[in-house]
N, C-alpha and C positions, 0 to 999 in steps of 0.2 A: 295129650301132648303139651309141652311147655309153650309159653307165650312166644318164646324166641324161635320156635320151630315153624316159621312162616311157610316155607315151601311145602313142607309135609302136610300141614293143616289145610292149606289152600288146595293142594292137589287132591287130598282125600275128600274135601268138601265138594269140589267141583265134579270129581269123578262120581261121587255118590249121587249128586244131584242129576247128572246126566244119565246115570244108570236107572234111577227111579223114574225119570221122565220117559226114558226109552221103554222100560217095562210097562209103564202106564199106557203108552200108545200101542204097544204090542198086545196088551190085554184088551184094550178097547176095540181093536179090529176083530177079535174073536167073539165079542159079545153082541147081542142084538141091540139095534138102536131103539131106544124108548124115550118118552118125553119126561120121565122122572129120573131122579138121582138113584143110582144103583149103589149097593153096598161097596162094590169095588171102587166107585168114584170117591166115596167118603174115605176109604182106606188109602188109596193112592194120593188123594189130595192132602190128607193129613200127614202122610209120610213125606211128601214134597215140602209141606209147610215146616215140618220139623227140621229137615235138612237145610232149608233156606234160612230158618231162624238161627241154626247153629252157625251158618256162614255170617249172618249179620252180627251175631254175638262176637265172633272172632274178629270181625272188622272193628267193632267198637273197642274191644279189649286191646287190639293191636294199635289203634289210634291213641288210646289212653296211655299205653305203655311207652310209646315213642314220642308223646307230646312233650315238648321242651319249653318250659316257661322262660321266656327271654324277652328281648327287645325293650328293656327298660321299664316294663310294666310289672306291677305286683298285683297278684290276684287276691281279691277279698270277697268271698262269697260268689255272687253272680256278676260283680262289677270289677272292672279293671281300674286300678288307681295308679297314677304316675307316682314316681318315687317321692317327689316333693310333697304331694298331697298326703301320701301315706305317712311321711315323717311329720307333717303338720298335725295330722290327726292323733298320732301316737306320742308326740313330744311337746304339744302345745302347753301342757300344764307346767313344764319345766324348761322355759325358753333359754335360760342361760346355760343349759347343759345339752344343747343340741350336739350330736356327734359330728366329728370332723369328716371331711370328704372321704378319706380312706376308710373310716369306720362305716360310712354310709354304703360304700361299695362292698365292704365285707358283709354288711347286713343284707344287702341286696343279693349277694351270692349265696349266703346262708339261707335266705328266704326262698330263693330260686331252687336250691338243692332240696329244701324241705317240701316245696310244691312238687318237684319231680318225684321225690320219694312217695309223697301222698298219692300222686297219679298212679305210680307203679303198684302201690299197695291196693288201691281201689280196683285197678285192672285185674290184679291177681285174685282179689276177693270175688269179683264178678265171674271170672273164669272158674274158680273153684266151686262157686254156687251153681254155675251152669253144668258142671260135671255131675252134680247130683240132681239138679232141677230137671234137666232134659230127660234122663232115664225115668225118674219118678213120674213126670208128666206123661211120658209115653206109656208107662205101665198103667196109669189111671185111664188114659184113652183106651188102651186094650181092654181093661175091665168093663168100661162102658160099652165099647163097640161090640165085643163078643157077648156081653150080657144082653144087649138089645137084639142082635141079629140071631143068636142061638135060641132065644126064647120064643 
Protein backbone atom coordinates (compact mmCIF):
# COMPACT_ATOMS: atom_id res chain seq x y z
CA UNK A 1 0.00 0.00 0.00
CA UNK A 2 1.05 3.58 -0.54
CA UNK A 3 2.45 5.72 2.28
CA UNK A 4 -0.67 7.89 2.09
CA UNK A 5 -2.96 4.90 2.81
CA UNK A 6 -2.69 5.35 6.58
CA UNK A 7 -6.11 3.99 7.66
CA UNK A 8 -5.79 0.89 5.51
CA UNK A 9 -2.25 0.08 6.61
CA UNK A 10 -2.93 0.66 10.29
CA UNK A 11 -6.14 -1.38 10.20
CA UNK A 12 -4.44 -4.23 8.35
CA UNK A 13 -1.44 -4.21 10.69
CA UNK A 14 -3.43 -4.11 13.93
CA UNK A 15 -5.91 -6.74 12.70
CA UNK A 16 -3.05 -9.04 11.68
CA UNK A 17 -1.28 -8.54 15.01
CA UNK A 18 -4.46 -9.32 16.96
CA UNK A 19 -5.16 -12.37 14.78
CA UNK A 20 -1.66 -13.79 15.25
CA UNK A 21 -1.74 -13.25 19.01
CA UNK A 22 -5.23 -14.79 19.23
CA UNK A 23 -4.09 -17.82 17.22
CA UNK A 24 -0.99 -18.16 19.40
CA UNK A 25 -2.99 -18.21 22.62
CA UNK A 26 -5.51 -20.64 21.09
CA UNK A 27 -2.75 -23.02 20.08
CA UNK A 28 -1.03 -22.73 23.47
CA UNK A 29 -4.14 -23.97 25.28
CA UNK A 30 -4.13 -27.21 23.25
CA UNK A 31 -0.43 -27.98 23.77
CA UNK A 32 1.02 -29.61 26.86
CA UNK A 33 2.88 -27.33 29.26
CA UNK A 34 6.61 -28.01 29.20
CA UNK A 35 9.62 -26.13 30.54
CA UNK A 36 11.36 -25.73 27.19
CA UNK A 37 10.54 -23.75 24.03
CA UNK A 38 8.38 -25.62 21.56
CA UNK A 39 8.56 -25.27 17.78
CA UNK A 40 5.15 -23.58 17.86
CA UNK A 41 6.50 -20.94 20.28
CA UNK A 42 9.31 -20.11 17.87
CA UNK A 43 6.91 -19.95 14.92
CA UNK A 44 4.29 -17.76 16.60
CA UNK A 45 6.88 -15.54 18.25
CA UNK A 46 8.61 -14.90 14.95
CA UNK A 47 5.34 -14.24 13.12
CA UNK A 48 4.34 -11.76 15.83
CA UNK A 49 7.75 -10.10 15.61
CA UNK A 50 7.43 -9.73 11.82
CA UNK A 51 3.98 -8.15 12.07
CA UNK A 52 5.12 -5.82 14.86
CA UNK A 53 8.24 -4.86 12.85
CA UNK A 54 6.03 -4.03 9.86
CA UNK A 55 3.94 -1.75 12.08
CA UNK A 56 7.09 -0.06 13.40
CA UNK A 57 8.40 0.37 9.85
CA UNK A 58 5.16 2.02 8.80
CA UNK A 59 5.27 4.31 11.84
CA UNK A 60 8.78 5.42 10.90
CA UNK A 61 7.90 5.91 7.23
CA UNK A 62 4.72 7.81 8.10
CA UNK A 63 6.63 10.10 10.48
CA UNK A 64 9.32 10.80 7.89
CA UNK A 65 6.70 11.37 5.17
CA UNK A 66 4.83 13.95 7.23
CA UNK A 67 7.86 15.59 8.83
CA UNK A 68 7.83 19.28 7.98
CA UNK A 69 11.12 21.16 8.32
CA UNK A 70 10.09 24.59 9.56
CA UNK A 71 10.31 26.90 12.59
CA UNK A 72 13.25 28.91 11.21
CA UNK A 73 15.82 26.16 11.58
CA UNK A 74 17.80 24.66 8.76
CA UNK A 75 18.95 21.09 9.11
CA UNK A 76 22.52 20.18 8.35
CA UNK A 77 23.45 16.57 8.96
CA UNK A 78 22.60 15.77 12.57
CA UNK A 79 22.57 19.35 13.84
CA UNK A 80 20.12 22.21 13.51
CA UNK A 81 21.50 25.56 12.45
CA UNK A 82 19.75 28.87 12.79
CA UNK A 83 19.34 30.78 9.55
CA UNK A 84 22.01 33.37 10.49
CA UNK A 85 24.55 30.69 11.41
CA UNK A 86 23.93 28.84 8.18
CA UNK A 87 24.37 32.02 6.15
CA UNK A 88 27.53 32.92 8.04
CA UNK A 89 29.03 29.50 7.34
CA UNK A 90 28.15 29.57 3.66
CA UNK A 91 28.72 33.24 2.78
CA UNK A 92 31.59 34.29 5.07
CA UNK A 93 34.10 34.09 2.25
CA UNK A 94 32.22 36.79 0.33
CA UNK A 95 30.86 39.23 2.95
CA UNK A 96 30.07 42.04 0.54
CA UNK A 97 27.65 39.80 -1.38
CA UNK A 98 25.39 38.59 1.42
CA UNK A 99 21.85 38.04 0.12
CA UNK A 100 19.08 40.49 0.94
CA UNK A 101 16.37 39.58 3.46
CA UNK A 102 13.98 38.60 0.65
CA UNK A 103 16.64 36.37 -0.87
CA UNK A 104 17.33 34.80 2.53
CA UNK A 105 13.63 33.98 2.95
CA UNK A 106 13.53 32.50 -0.57
CA UNK A 107 16.66 30.52 0.24
CA UNK A 108 15.07 29.24 3.45
CA UNK A 109 11.88 28.23 1.63
CA UNK A 110 13.83 26.46 -1.10
CA UNK A 111 16.00 24.71 1.47
CA UNK A 112 12.93 23.72 3.48
CA UNK A 113 11.25 22.36 0.33
CA UNK A 114 14.41 20.42 -0.51
CA UNK A 115 14.49 18.91 2.99
CA UNK A 116 10.83 17.95 2.77
CA UNK A 117 11.44 16.30 -0.60
CA UNK A 118 14.50 14.51 0.80
CA UNK A 119 12.42 13.24 3.74
CA UNK A 120 9.72 11.95 1.41
CA UNK A 121 12.28 10.32 -0.87
CA UNK A 122 13.99 8.63 2.08
CA UNK A 123 10.63 7.47 3.46
CA UNK A 124 9.60 6.02 0.09
CA UNK A 125 12.96 4.21 -0.22
CA UNK A 126 12.57 2.65 3.22
CA UNK A 127 9.04 1.58 2.34
CA UNK A 128 10.09 0.07 -0.99
CA UNK A 129 13.05 -1.70 0.62
CA UNK A 130 10.73 -3.13 3.29
CA UNK A 131 8.34 -4.43 0.64
CA UNK A 132 11.14 -6.71 -0.53
CA UNK A 133 13.04 -7.07 2.74
CA UNK A 134 10.22 -8.47 4.88
CA UNK A 135 9.17 -11.26 2.48
CA UNK A 136 12.79 -12.23 1.80
CA UNK A 137 13.54 -12.29 5.54
CA UNK A 138 10.43 -14.39 6.20
CA UNK A 139 11.43 -16.78 3.41
CA UNK A 140 14.90 -17.16 4.95
CA UNK A 141 13.32 -17.76 8.36
CA UNK A 142 11.07 -20.45 6.82
CA UNK A 143 14.04 -22.20 5.22
CA UNK A 144 15.91 -22.26 8.52
CA UNK A 145 12.86 -23.17 10.61
CA UNK A 146 11.62 -26.02 8.45
CA UNK A 147 15.13 -27.22 7.72
CA UNK A 148 15.84 -27.48 11.45
CA UNK A 149 12.53 -28.98 12.59
CA UNK A 150 12.02 -31.44 9.72
CA UNK A 151 15.49 -32.93 9.93
